[in-house]
N, C-alpha and C positions, 0 to 999 in steps of 0.2 A: 112622728118620730117613734111613737110607741110601737107603730106596726113595724117598722123597721128592725127594732129591738127583738119583737117576737120571731120574726122570720130568722134572724140571726140565731136565737137561742134553738129553735127547731132545727136548723141546720147543724148546729153544734151537737145536739142531742141525736140527731140522725148519724154524725160520725162517729159519736162515742158508742153507740150501739153496734155499728157495723165493726169494732174492734173486737166483739164477742165472736165466739164460733157457731153461736146459734141464732144469728141475726137473719133469719129467713124472710119475714115480712120486708126488711129493708133490702136486702139483695134480691128478691123477686121485683120490686119495683126497679132496681136498677138492671135486672136482666132485661126486662121490656123495653126499657130505654135504650140499652146496649143493642138490642135486636132491631128496634126501629132505626137506629143511627148507622148500624152496619147495613142493613137493608138499602138504606139510600145511597150510601157508600158502593155497594156492590151494583147497583143500577147503573149509577155512573162509570164505574169500571167497565161493567161489560159492554155499556154504550160506546165508551172510548175505544173499544176493540173493535165491535161489530159494525159500528157506523162507517169508518174509514175503509172498511174491509169490503162492505157490500159496494162501494164506489169502485175499489180497485180491482177486485176479483171478477171473473168473468160470470156472466148472469145474475150478479148481485148476491151470492152464495158467499157469506164470510167464511166457509170453509174449502171453497173451490179452488185452492192452490194448484190442483193436477192439471187445470186446463190451461194455465197461464204458458207464455211462450217459453223455450227452454233458457233463452238468454235472461229472462226476466226471473226465473226459478233460480237462478244462479244469482243475479244481481241483487235481487230484494234482500236475502238474509246477510249478504256482504255488507251493503250499504248500511242496513240496519245494525250489524255488530260495529261497524266504525262508528256510527253515531253514537251507540251506546257507550263504547270504549273511550270516545272523546269526553263523554260526560263523567264517568268513573274516574279519570285520570285527574280531575279537579275537586275531587272529593279524598278525604282522608279515608283510610281503612276502617275506622270506626263508624263514618257516614256512610259507607258503601256496604255495610251489613245489612242484607235484606232476607226476606223468605221465613219460612218455618223455624229452621236453624237459628235465625236473628231472635224470633220469638221467644224460642225455649231458652237462648243464652240470657235474654234481659229478665225472663221470668225467674231463673236461677240466681242471676249474679244481681239483679237492680230491681227485684220484686216486683216486676211486671211493668216497670214504667218504660214505655217505648217512645222514642223520640219522633217528633213530628218530621224532622229533615229526611229520615230514613224512609219514613212512610211516603213522602212525597216522590222520593226517588223510585220507589216500589210502583206507585202508581202510574207514573209516566214511563218509567223503564221497562215495567213490566207490561205495558200497554204497547210500547213500541217493539219490544220482543216478539210480542204475539202479532202485531200487524206486518212485521216483516218476515214472517214464515219460520221464525226459529222452531226447532222441535222440543217444545215445551208446552206447559198446560196452565191454566190460568188460577188452579187452586191454590198454589203457593203464594202468589201476591194477593190473592183474595184473603187468605188466612191472615198474612201479616196486615192487610188493610183492616180487617173487621177487629184483629186484636189491638191494632193501634188505635183506630177510634175510639173503641172502650176504654183503653187505657188513658187515653187524652182526656176522655170525660172524667174518669176519675179523679186525675190528676187537676183538672180546672176544677172540680168540687173539694180538691184538697182531702180526699178520703183517705183512711188508714191504708197502709199498704197490703196487709192480708185482704182486703176488700178489691184492691186492683187487681191482685192476683186471679180472683175468682171472675172479675170483669173481662180479663184476657181470655179466660175459657168461654165467657158468654161470646166475645167477639169470633172467637176461633169457630165456635160451633154455628153461628149466625151466619158466618161467611160461606162455610162449606153449604149450609142449608139454602142459603139465598143463590148459590153460583149454580148448584146441581139440581136443586129440589130434592134434596135428600134430608130432611131434618133429623131422623133417628141418626144416620150415619154421622152428620155433623156433631150430635151431642157426645157419641160413641168415640170420635176421632178426638174431640178436646180434651176428654177425660182420659183415654187410653193413651193418647201419643203426646199430647202437649203437657196436660198437668200431671199425668200418670198417677191418678188418685179417683178412688169413688166415694163420695161421700153425700148425704143428702143434702147437706149445706151447698154443696157446690151443683149438684144435680138439678135441683128446681129452678135456679136463675138460668142455668145454662139452656135447660129445656125451654123456659119461656122465652129466652133470647132466639133459638133457632125457630120456634113456632111464629114469633112476631116477625122475623125476616123473610121466612118463607110466605107468609101471608102476602107481605109487601111485594114480593116478586112475582107472586100469583096473579096479582092484579096487572101485572105488566106482561108477564110471559106465559100466563095460564098455567095450569096444574098438571100438564101431560107429562109422562116420564121422558127421560133422555132419549132412550132407546125403546122403539116400538117392535116388541118380538111378540110371535105366538105363543101359547101357552106350551111350556116345555117341562118336561119331568124326567125322571129315571124310568127308562122303559122297562129294565129288567135288572136283577141283581147281578147278573154276568157283567153288566157294565162297572161295577164296582171297581174291579182291577184297572180298568181304563181311566177312571177318575183318579186312583192313586197315582197311577203313572203320570197322568197330567200334573198331580201336585210336586212329584219328583222332578218333572222336568222344569215346572216354574221355580222351584227352589233353586235349582241348578242355574237358570237364567237370571234370578233375582242375585244370587252371590256374584255371578260375573259382572251384572250391571253394577253392584256395590262396589266391588274391588276395582274394575276400572274407574268409576268416578272417584275414587280414592287415590288411585295411583296417578291419573291426570292432575287432580287437585296437587298432590305431593311434587309432581315434577316442575323444575324450575322453567318456565317459559316466558319470563319476562314481566312487563308491567301489565297491569288490568287490561289497558287498551289493545295490547297485543294478544291478549288471551281471548278476549271477547271477539275480537276480529278474527282470530284462528277460527273460532267456533262459528261465525257466519261464513268463512270460507269452507269449513267441512260441510256444513249443511248445504249451502248452494251447490257444491260440487257432488254431493250424493242425490240431490233433488233433480240433478240434470237426467239421471237414470231411474230413480226411485222418487219421484214426486210426494208420495204419501207420507215421506218423513217430514214435510214441513206442517207447521201449524199444531193445532191440539190433537186432529185426528179422529174426531168423532164420526166424521163421514166414513172413515175406513173401517171403524169398528162397526157401524150399520151395514155396510157392505159386507163385512164378514158373518155378521149375523143372519144375514139374508142369503148367504152362500153364493156370492156375485163375484168371489175372487177366487182364483184358481190355486192349487196347493203350492206351485212354483213360486206364484206372486207373494202368497202370504209368508212363505220361508223368507224371501227376499225382504220384504216389508219388515219381518219380525227383527232379522239380523241387522238392516240397516237402521231401524228406528232406535233399537238397542245401543248401537255403537255411538251414533249421533247425539241421542239424549244423554247418554253417561258422560262423554265428553264434553256436553255443553253445561252438565251439572258441575263437573270438575274445573271447568274452565271460568266458571263464576258468572254465567248468563243469568240474569235476575228475573227467574220467571220458576214456574212449577215443574214438579216430577211425577206428579199422580197420575196426570192425563197421559204422558208416555207410558208408563206402566200398564194402564189400562190397554193401550193399542198393541204393546208388547205380547200381554196375556192374551188378548182377543186373537191374535193371529196365531199364536202357539196353539191356542185351543182350535181354532179352524184347521191348522195342519194336522194336529190329531184326529179331529172329527173325520177329515178326508181319510187318513190312513186307517182308522175303525172300519169306516164304509167299504175300505177296499179288501183289507184283510178278513173282516168279519161282518160281512153284509147282513147276517141274520140278527147281529145285536146293534146294529149301527142305529144311533139317534140322529136328530135334526143336526146339523152342524153348529148352528146357534147353540145348542145346549152346552157344548163344549167350549163354545166361545166365550159364555157367561162365565162357566167355571174358571177358564183361564185367566180372565180378567181380575175376579176375586182372588186367585191363587197368586197372581203376579203381584197384585197390591199386597195381600196380606203378608208375603213373604218379604217384599222389599221394605215394607213400613214397619215389619213386626209387629203389626196390628190386626190380628185375624178377626175380631169381632167387628172393627169398623169396616173392614173389608166385606165381611158378610153382609152388614146392613146396607152399604154403599150398593153392591150389585143387586139386592133385593130391591131397593126403592129406584135405582136407575132404570130398571127393566119391569118393575111390577108384576113379577113373575114368582109367586110363594113356592112354586114347584121344584125350584132350584135349590130350596134350603138345605135340604138334607145332603146331596151330593156335594154342594158347595162348602158345607162345613168340613167334609172329610178332605175336599182337594185343598182348600185353604189352610188346614191344621196341618196336611203332609208338607205342604209347600213351605209353610213358616218354619217346622222342625227340620226340613231338609237344609234350608239355608242357616239356621242359627245353629243346630247339632251337628250336622254332617259338614258343613263348610265353615263354621264357627264366624258368622257374618251377623254382625249387630244391624238394627235398623238403619237405613241410610241417612237420617236425620243425626243419629248419635255418632255414627262413623265420621260424619262432616265434622261435627263439633269436635270429636276426637282429633281429626286432623289439624285444627286450631290449637290443640293443646287444652281442650276444655272438658272437664267431666262433670256430667250433669247428675246432679245428687238426687236421689229418690228414696234414701233411707227413711225408715219411720219416723225417727226423730226429728228430722229435718222436715218432712211433711206435715208432721202434727204441729211443731212451733210455727209454720209459716201460715197457718189458718187463723191465728189469734194476734191482735195488735197488742202491744205493750199497755195501751189504756184500757184494755180489758181486765187486766188483773192487778196493774199497779194499786201501790198504796196512796190514796189522795190526802190523807190526814197527815199535814205536815205544818210545819212553822220554819221560818227563814230566820236566821240571826247571824250576825257577825261573828268572827272566831272570837274576839275579845268583846263581850257585850255586858251591858250593865245587868244588875241582878234585878233591877225593876224591869227591864225589858224581857228578861226571861222569864219573870213570874207573870208577867202579860201574855207572854205566847204561850204559855202552859195552862191558860184559863180556858183554852178552846180543846183542850185534851188530846193533842196532836200525837201520831203513832212515831213520827221521825222528825229530828229537827236538822235541817239543810244547813250546814255550817259554810258560810262564804268568807272569803278573803277578796279583798279588791274587788267585791261586788260580783264574785265567780263563784259557784258551788264548789267547794273542797273536799267536803266530806260529809256524812249522815251519822248522827247520834240518835241511838235509842232514846226516845222522849222521856222514858221511865227513869234512865240514869241522870238526866237532867233534874227530873222532879226529886229523886232522892237525895242529890246534891244540894238543892234547895232547901230541902228539909234538915239537912246535916246544917247547913248556915244558920238557919232559923233556930236549931236547938242550942247551936252554940253560942247563940247571942252574938255572933261576928257582925261587923258593921262594914264589910267589904263593899264597894261600890260596884266591881266588876267582876266577871267571870271568864276564865279562858276555857272554852269549849273544847279546844285540843288537848288540854292536859288534864282534865276531870277524870276520874276513873268511869268506864263505862263501854258499851258496845259501840265502836266507832269505825266506820270503814270509809277509805277514800273512794271516791267517785269518778264516773266519767259521764258523760252527756250523749243521749240520744233522743232523736225526734219522736213526738207522741205518735205520729204516723207509721213509725216501725213496727215490724212483726216481732214476736218473742224470738224467732230465729235470728234477726238482726241482733237483738240485744245480747242474745247469746254469745254470737260472734264478737260483738264490741266488748263483752267482758273478758273473752278468751284471749283477744288481741290486746287489751289494755292491762290485764292482770287484776283489775279491780273485782271487789266483790259486790258492788252496788252500782246503780246506774241512777242518775237523776233524769227525769222525763221532762223534756222541754217542750214549750210552745213558742213559735215567733210570731207575735200579734202584729208587728210593724219591723221594717228594717232597723237592726240594730237593738230591739227590745225583746229580750228572751226571757220568759219567766218559767221558773221550775213548777209543774203541775203534778208530779208524782214521784215516787220513789220505788225502785224494783232492784230487789236482790237476787243473786246468783241462786240462791236457796228459794225463792218464790218461782223461779223458771223451773228448777229440778221438780219441786213439788207439783206444779202445774201437770207437767207431763206424767210424774207417776201416779196422780189421784184420776187424772183423765183417761188412763189407760190401765 
């Protein structure tokens, strides 16, 4: 029994420490746990896709959709779309939400609490989408599954919400690292796209999660990069205008991709079943002529890197992949979009590489050089995440020679999409289509990093509104800071304990023989209160104060059903003071 009490105390202390902004040792431990859990989930998800495809596709190649018979290329995505649509129609709109936008929405509105049901839909629905050859990637489902796994771990341990937000970032980074063998890109993506913040308290656990997940996948798949390319670098400074031109073209295509996806999402096309079924028909019909639109498309990228696809073919693949992928995103197919953007960028780069070789043969580089730059430029512009795109291309190819030109191409592409065509990232655009605004202001981000139990006042006593003088004197013996006034056993207000002490002194000096005292009537600093759970962040507390109009909050802990105790007091002034003094 003593051991159990010690363990409970240790977990309680662990949770309490996590409420502070500088709980690095605790977050580091959680980062490793999240990385291990996410790595296992990613191995299962990847196996759920590749094992069935190795039996279905010719030659046992999990990406060889091109060698399927014409009828199979049409029928496979159609049947897959019908099956996914059948499942979606039996779920509520809330339970149908999946992918990166779902993670961002839950992070902003629900403090990173991701539901299990949505994660299960993402696992099986995402696997079915990719098995049936839809034009999608596995990174969107991977991010959702990694973030959900880590979030559910935090929820199971009843951790404070500010730490669960960090765990979502850990799961995101670990998922990308495990899926693509890109740990640095995973970290940058989690911080740049999902969490939209950079801080040591977040970086360290996120890095540990990415490293742990990558090591697990190395045990199964090895450490080879996704694309094997020769050493590529800028041959001459005369190539700089072509690199910039590639960035401009990628920015244009990214803007078209985002606007097309938004337009299709806004267009009233019926039920989820009809929309996903339509995506299947569109994919299958296009695949009859251009089979490269099916699946993730990394085999097409490899072929473009090696110069094995002619210029007419790469242009046709680029246009078809853009059309089908953007429509699939807008129609609500539960899979990723980063993979398709890489294919679109790769074919764009190949086309430009061939054009440069034809017009300026003296300055022509290996076509694979422009393929890599196109991949990074398209990803950076579509996601509005230039640093994540740069690191992704570097790690996917293990080719440091492309860093300098890739920086230029990615920045030009991102600025072209955002400044010239006024396009926001595809994720923020999708959220806006749902009427949701993703808050990234400094105040919100700062208050989300800290739990209420990290700054609340714990020195308090609880007394009934009308209490005996003797009970009041007994309560004051522990020198509390606040008196929690209850009525019908529920917190109603808080009173500055110094004011109660002064009232008791007055009673003693006057020699009065009052038996009871009304704490709601005596002079003093008294504030009506609302309740908030001890796992809440300061941002949640601030929102609660604004919603209720109260000046103070009672922080509560539920130890058992219907048993709620007050463990602290937090005032509006405490929240304001924390932000002012910490910044």
